[in-house]
C-alpha positions, 0 to 999 in steps of 0.5 A: 653799799647794803645795810642789814642793821645798823643801831644806835642805843640810848646807851649811845652804842653803835652796831651795824652789819652790812655788804658792799663791792668790797665784801661784807662788813660790821660797824662799831663804834660809840656816841659821846651823849654829852657832846653828841660826837661819835667815832666808829669803825667800818670792819671787813675782814682784811682791813678797817675804815674809821668813821668819826663826826657828830651824831643828831639828838635823836640818834638817827643821823650821823654824819662826818668823815672817814679814812683809813686812819682814825683822824686822818679824812678822805671823805664826807660821809651821812648815814641815816636811818634810809640808808647810805647817803655820800655827799658828792652823791647828795650834792649831785642829786636834788632828791633826798634818795639813798643810793641803796636801801636798808633796813637802819633803824635806831634804837634805844632797846636793851639787845645784848651784845 
């Protein structure tokens, strides 16, 4: 997966876009600022993958589960400012490298949609 952008605004709004083997996609979601939980969607032209879990207080890392239906976990994931790190890769590798590089960032700006 290659992320072109990935931002979590001070309001908790999540936005991003990128491309992987399945094609181009967009991330859209929201972090609950009170309990740091989040829900977001990874939308491809023909289907959507749902992500849900927890966000750290600095808004630099999301961890949780993903699945084809909201609330039905398929596998674990971790998304950080450095890019995408799938749990199975993390556990099988002693390094902290990402599966792809990206220009993802956390942001507290007031960028409009």
